[in-house]
C-alpha positions as CSV (number, residue, x, y, z in Angstrom):
1,M,121.5,77.7,82.7
2,T,121.4,80.4,80.3
3,S,122.2,84.1,81.2
4,A,120.0,85.7,83.6
5,L,119.1,88.1,80.7
6,E,117.6,85.5,78.6
7,L,115.3,84.3,81.4
8,E,111.6,84.5,81.0
9,F,109.4,85.9,84.0
10,L,105.7,85.1,84.2
11,D,103.0,85.5,86.8
12,L,103.3,82.9,89.5
13,R,99.6,82.0,89.3
14,H,100.3,80.3,86.2
15,F,102.2,77.6,87.9
16,S,101.3,74.4,90.0
17,A,103.2,73.2,93.2
18,Q,105.0,70.5,91.1
19,H,106.7,73.3,89.1
20,L,108.1,74.8,92.3
21,R,108.8,71.9,94.5
22,P,112.5,71.2,93.4
23,L,113.2,74.9,94.2
24,L,111.5,74.9,97.5
25,E,113.3,71.7,98.5
26,E,116.6,73.5,97.5
27,E,115.7,76.5,99.4
28,S,114.8,74.4,102.6
29,A,118.3,72.9,102.6
30,L,119.8,76.6,102.5
31,W,117.5,77.5,105.4
32,S,118.9,74.5,107.4
33,Q,122.4,75.1,106.6
34,R,122.5,78.9,107.2
35,L,119.8,79.4,110.1
36,H,119.5,75.8,111.7
37,W,115.7,76.1,110.6
38,D,113.7,73.4,109.3
39,Y,111.8,75.3,106.7
40,R,110.0,72.1,105.2
41,S,106.7,73.1,106.9
42,S,106.8,76.8,105.7
43,A,107.6,75.4,102.3
44,S,104.7,72.9,102.2
45,L,102.4,76.0,103.1
46,V,103.7,77.9,100.3
47,L,103.4,75.1,97.8
48,Q,99.7,74.6,99.1
49,Y,98.9,78.5,98.2
50,I,100.7,78.1,94.8
51,E,98.7,75.0,93.9
52,S,95.4,77.2,94.8
53,H,96.8,80.1,92.7
54,L,96.2,82.4,95.7
55,L,99.9,83.8,95.8
56,S,100.8,86.9,93.9
57,G,104.3,87.1,92.3
58,Y,106.7,86.1,89.5
59,A,108.5,82.9,88.4
60,A,111.8,83.0,86.6
61,L,112.0,80.2,83.9
62,D,115.3,78.8,82.1
63,Q,114.2,76.9,79.2
64,G,111.0,76.1,80.7
65,R,112.2,75.1,84.1
66,V,111.3,77.4,87.1
67,C,114.6,78.4,88.6
68,G,113.4,81.4,90.8
69,Y,110.3,82.9,92.4
70,I,109.1,85.8,94.3
71,F,105.7,86.0,96.0
72,C,103.7,88.6,98.3
73,V,100.4,88.6,100.3
74,Y,98.0,91.3,100.5
75,E,96.4,92.7,103.6
76,T,93.8,95.4,102.7
77,N,96.1,98.4,101.4
78,K,99.4,96.6,102.3
79,A,101.5,94.1,100.8
80,V,104.0,91.8,102.5
81,I,106.8,90.3,100.4
82,G,107.1,87.0,101.8
83,D,110.3,85.4,99.9
84,V,112.5,85.5,97.0
85,F,114.9,82.8,96.1
86,A,116.8,81.6,92.9
87,S,118.3,78.2,92.5
88,R,121.9,78.1,93.2
89,Q,122.3,74.6,91.2
90,G,124.7,75.0,88.1
91,V,125.4,78.7,88.6
92,D,127.5,80.6,91.1
93,E,126.0,82.9,93.8
94,T,126.4,86.2,91.7
95,A,124.3,84.7,88.9
96,A,121.5,83.5,91.2
97,V,121.4,86.8,92.9
98,A,121.2,88.5,89.6
99,I,117.8,86.5,89.1
100,E,116.5,87.4,92.5
101,L,117.2,91.1,91.8
102,Q,115.1,91.0,88.6
103,L,112.4,89.2,90.4
104,I,112.3,91.9,93.0
105,D,112.3,94.6,90.3
106,R,109.4,93.1,88.6
107,L,107.4,92.8,91.7
108,L,108.1,96.2,93.1
109,E,107.0,97.9,89.8
110,T,103.8,95.8,90.0
111,L,103.1,96.9,93.7
112,Q,104.0,100.5,93.3
113,H,101.8,100.7,90.4
114,S,98.7,99.1,92.3
115,P,96.4,102.2,93.0
116,D,95.0,101.1,96.4
117,L,98.3,100.0,97.8
118,T,99.9,102.4,100.4
119,R,102.4,100.4,102.1
120,V,104.8,97.4,101.3
121,E,106.7,95.5,103.7
122,A,109.5,92.8,103.4
123,Q,111.8,90.9,105.7
124,L,114.2,88.6,103.8
125,L,115.5,86.6,106.8
126,L,117.4,84.0,104.7
127,H,119.5,86.5,102.8
128,P,122.4,88.5,104.0
129,H,122.4,92.1,104.8
130,G,122.6,94.4,101.7
131,L,122.2,91.7,99.1
132,H,119.1,93.0,97.6
133,R,119.6,96.6,98.6
134,E,119.8,98.1,95.1
135,P,116.2,97.5,93.8
136,F,114.5,98.4,97.1
137,E,116.4,101.5,97.5
138,R,115.9,102.7,93.8
139,A,112.1,102.1,94.4
140,G,112.4,104.4,97.6
141,F,112.2,101.8,100.4
142,Q,113.8,102.4,103.8
143,L,116.1,99.5,105.0
144,Y,116.5,98.4,108.5
145,P,119.2,96.1,109.3
146,R,118.2,93.3,111.7
147,L,120.4,90.6,113.4
148,F,119.7,86.8,113.8
149,M,121.1,86.0,117.2
150,E,121.8,82.5,118.7
151,L,122.4,81.2,122.3
152,E,124.1,77.6,122.1
153,F,123.5,75.6,125.2
154,K,126.6,73.6,126.3
155,P,126.4,70.0,127.2
156,S,126.8,70.6,130.6
157,Q,125.0,73.7,131.0
158,T,122.4,74.7,133.5
159,I,120.2,77.6,133.2
160,E,120.3,79.6,136.6
161,T,116.6,79.4,136.9
162,T,114.5,77.0,138.7
163,L,111.2,76.1,137.0
164,P,108.8,75.9,139.7
165,A,106.3,72.9,140.0
166,R,103.5,75.4,140.4
167,V,104.5,78.3,138.2
168,E,101.4,80.4,139.1
169,E,103.4,81.0,142.5
170,F,106.5,82.4,140.8
171,A,106.6,85.9,141.9
172,G,107.2,89.0,139.5
173,P,107.2,92.7,139.9
174,G,104.1,94.7,140.4
175,G,102.4,91.8,142.3
176,G,102.3,89.8,139.2
177,H,103.6,86.3,138.6
178,Y,105.5,84.4,136.0
179,R,103.8,81.4,134.3
180,R,103.7,79.3,131.1
181,W,101.4,80.6,128.3
182,K,97.8,79.6,128.5
183,N,95.3,79.5,125.5
184,S,93.3,82.3,127.4
185,D,96.3,84.6,127.0
186,F,95.8,85.1,123.4
187,D,92.9,87.5,123.9
188,L,94.9,89.5,126.3
189,S,98.0,89.8,124.2
190,P,97.1,92.2,121.7
191,Q,96.6,94.9,124.4
192,L,100.1,94.2,125.6
193,I,101.7,94.2,122.1
194,T,100.2,97.6,121.0
195,A,101.3,99.4,124.4
196,A,104.8,97.8,124.4
197,Y,105.4,98.8,120.8
198,S,104.1,102.2,120.8
199,G,106.5,104.5,119.3
200,H,109.1,101.6,118.9
201,I,111.1,101.2,115.9
202,D,109.6,97.7,115.3
203,S,106.3,99.1,114.8
204,E,107.6,101.2,112.0
205,I,108.8,97.9,110.1
206,N,105.7,96.0,111.1
207,D,102.4,97.9,111.4
208,Q,100.6,95.0,112.9
209,Y,102.0,96.3,116.1
210,L,100.2,99.5,115.9
211,S,96.5,98.2,116.3
212,L,94.7,95.5,118.2
213,G,93.5,93.9,115.1
214,G,96.8,93.8,113.8
215,A,98.3,92.4,116.8
216,Q,95.8,89.7,116.8
217,R,96.5,88.7,113.2
218,F,100.2,88.5,114.3
219,L,99.4,86.0,117.2
220,H,97.3,83.9,114.8
221,N,100.4,83.6,112.6
222,V,102.7,82.8,115.4
223,V,100.5,80.6,117.7
224,R,97.9,79.0,115.4
225,F,99.9,78.8,112.1
226,P,103.0,76.9,111.4
227,G,104.7,79.5,109.1
228,C,107.1,80.5,111.9
229,G,107.8,77.1,113.2
230,I,105.6,74.8,115.6
231,F,104.5,77.0,118.6
232,E,106.2,75.7,121.7
233,E,103.7,76.4,124.5
234,Q,105.7,74.9,127.3
235,A,108.6,77.2,126.3
236,S,106.5,80.3,126.2
237,W,106.0,82.6,129.2
238,V,104.1,85.6,130.5
239,L,104.1,87.9,133.4
240,A,100.5,88.0,134.4
241,S,98.7,90.3,136.8
242,P,97.4,88.7,140.2
243,N,94.0,88.0,138.8
244,N,95.2,86.7,135.4
245,D,93.1,89.6,133.6
246,R,96.1,91.4,132.2
247,L,99.7,90.6,130.9
248,F,102.7,92.8,131.9
249,G,105.3,90.9,129.7
250,L,105.1,88.1,127.4
251,L,107.5,85.7,125.3
252,L,106.5,83.3,122.6
253,C,108.5,80.6,121.4
254,S,108.4,78.1,118.4
255,R,110.4,75.1,117.5
256,V,112.0,75.7,114.1
257,S,113.9,72.4,114.1
258,A,114.3,69.2,116.3
259,G,117.1,70.8,118.4
260,V,116.4,74.5,118.1
261,G,113.7,76.9,119.5
262,H,113.1,80.5,118.2
263,V,111.7,83.5,120.2
264,T,109.2,85.0,118.0
265,Q,108.1,87.6,120.4
266,V,109.3,89.0,123.4
267,C,107.8,92.3,124.9
268,V,107.2,94.2,128.3
269,L,104.9,97.0,129.2
270,P,106.8,100.3,129.3
271,E,105.9,100.6,133.0
272,F,107.6,97.2,133.7
273,Q,110.8,97.8,131.5
274,R,114.3,98.0,133.2
275,Q,113.0,95.7,135.9
276,G,114.5,92.5,134.6
277,V,111.2,91.2,133.1
278,G,112.6,90.6,129.7
279,E,115.8,88.9,131.0
280,K,113.7,86.6,133.2
281,L,111.4,85.7,130.4
282,L,114.3,84.9,128.1
283,E,115.9,82.7,130.9
284,L,112.7,80.8,131.7
285,C,112.4,80.0,127.8
286,A,116.0,78.9,127.8
287,G,115.3,76.7,130.6
288,S,112.3,75.1,129.2
289,L,113.9,74.4,125.9
290,L,116.9,73.0,127.5
291,A,114.7,70.6,129.5
292,T,113.2,69.2,126.4
293,G,116.7,68.5,124.8
294,C,117.2,71.5,122.8
295,T,120.7,72.6,121.7
296,S,120.2,76.2,121.0
297,V,117.8,79.0,120.9
298,T,117.6,81.9,118.2
299,L,115.8,85.3,118.0
300,T,115.8,88.4,115.9
301,V,116.2,92.1,116.5
302,T,116.6,95.3,114.9
303,E,120.1,96.5,114.8
304,R,118.9,100.0,116.1
305,N,117.4,98.4,119.1
306,T,120.5,98.7,121.0
307,G,119.0,98.0,124.4
308,A,117.7,94.8,123.4
309,V,120.8,93.9,121.5
310,N,123.0,94.5,124.5
311,L,120.7,92.6,126.8
312,Y,120.9,89.4,124.3
313,R,124.7,89.7,124.2
314,R,125.1,89.8,127.9
315,L,122.9,86.7,128.1
316,G,125.2,85.0,125.8
317,Y,123.5,85.3,122.3
318,H,125.8,86.0,119.5
319,V,125.2,87.5,116.1
320,Q,124.8,84.5,113.5
321,H,123.4,86.2,110.5
322,R,122.5,90.1,109.4
323,F,119.6,90.6,107.3
324,D,117.5,93.5,106.1
325,A,113.7,94.6,106.6
326,M,112.3,96.9,104.3
327,L,109.5,99.3,104.1
328,W,107.9,101.5,101.5
329,E,105.0,104.0,102.1
330,K,103.0,105.8,99.5
331,R,103.4,109.5,99.5
332,W,100.5,111.5,98.5
333,H,101.1,114.8,96.5
């Protein structure tokens, strides 16, 4: 590969899936190695959008071969950077990162010069904390270090939770009951999410938590869209009101590889916090995954959310990886 300074950068919409497929296959292998995550279904979705020329972004070319890419998606006045990756084949890590930094620079310049855009979010889960800090900080982004944590099940382990035969009778605080997720909970969850995240640091990072419509889009991506793994209904739990017309707590789980579950969301109404609800939901999820043969469960948490971090550590989770979330908001003069 030639020097990164000699690379050509072109609009991602000029390319078809076949141009990007080898790169996505290499990236999928890195997801599996670093995070125990089967990224192939997500890679397949990315390739479908590339084939339809629906993704905005850039591709890096070395002698006509795509060796790196970056993309984003738009939501009205917001853009979300979905991914950046450069091939490690034939080059060292430093050279690959240099290509990624140039891709980030080009996309950020494009986004910040888009007149109708007022917000840009990014969470680069695959990449270590601080690796791409420079272009984001130079462009005025705020950085939020986040943790990727894992609880590994031991072969002889039993979760100290008995999963009841009739989960509707499993009592919880406030007269509520713990039970597995139902399809009807989809319509009840946005109210819980917006209430739980009001004033929370994660609502700074992801503004979908701030509105019912945004929370509904978040739920759609997790429950009905395979971008975050395959939704695991039997390992997703709620604390519901006596009449099942309101949710007090919620945990959503997806299967990200054959033996690994991932908690995509856990939240509790403020008035039910500090009553062990989050801990019980996590234990129920772990017990459900263990019963299906999983070997571990993972989750992500913002480092500044020390209460949650301490809870996860107490339950046996350990930090497997640190990464960054980034945010830019347009300042009007």
